C-alpha positions in Angstrom: 18.4 -5.3 -1.0 15.9 -3.6 -3.3 13.2 -1.5 -1.8 10.1 -0.6 -3.8 9.5 3.1 -3.5 6.1 4.1 -2.1 3.7 6.0 -4.3 3.1 9.5 -3.3 -0.3 10.2 -1.9 -2.0 12.8 -4.0 -5.7 13.3 -3.6 -8.2 14.8 -6.0 -8.7 17.8 -3.7 -5.0 18.6 -3.7 -4.7 18.1 -7.4 -7.6 20.4 -8.2 -6.7 23.1 -5.8 -3.0 23.3 -6.6 -3.4 25.6 -9.6 -5.9 27.8 -7.8 -3.6 28.1 -4.8 -0.6 29.1 -6.8 -2.5 31.7 -8.8 -4.0 33.2 -5.6 -0.6 33.3 -4.0 1.0 34.9 -7.1 -1.7 37.6 -7.0 -1.2 38.1 -3.3 -4.9 37.3 -2.6 -4.3 35.8 0.8 -8.0 35.5 1.6 -8.4 33.2 -1.4 -5.3 31.3 -0.4 -6.8 30.7 3.1 -10.1 29.5 1.6 -8.3 27.1 -0.7 -6.3 25.6 2.1 -9.3 25.5 4.4 -11.5 23.6 1.9 -8.7 21.3 0.8 -8.1 20.3 4.4 -11.8 19.9 5.1 -12.2 17.6 2.0 -9.2 15.5 3.0 -10.3 15.1 6.6 -13.8 14.3 5.6 -12.6 11.7 3.1 -10.2 10.1 5.6 -12.8 10.2 8.3 -15.3 8.4 6.2 -12.8 5.8 5.0 -11.6 5.2 8.6 -15.2 4.8 9.8 -16.0 2.3 7.1 -12.8 0.3 7.9 -13.7 0.3 11.6 -17.3 -0.8 10.8 -16.1 -3.5 8.5 -13.5 -4.8 11.0 -16.2 -4.8 13.7 -18.5 -6.8 11.5 -15.7 -9.3 10.6 -14.9 -9.9 14.3 -18.6 -10.3 15.1 -19.0 -12.8 12.3 -15.9 -14.7 13.5 -17.2 -14.9 17.1 -20.5 -16.3 16.0 -18.9 -18.7 13.6 -20.9 -17.5 10.6 
């Protein structure tokens, strides 16, 4: 049985902050490391939260449309 491998999830926020994170870690600037991690996590959660809210709203609309027979 052949299984198609899943694509790795890489977001824009992680891609952009990767180099900055590694440079700050190399220079032992731990405050900058913490800021990069904080903002990256914040961007990811904000994006995921917005997408989940839109999905929920769309599914609510579809169920409402189905019930009314539109």
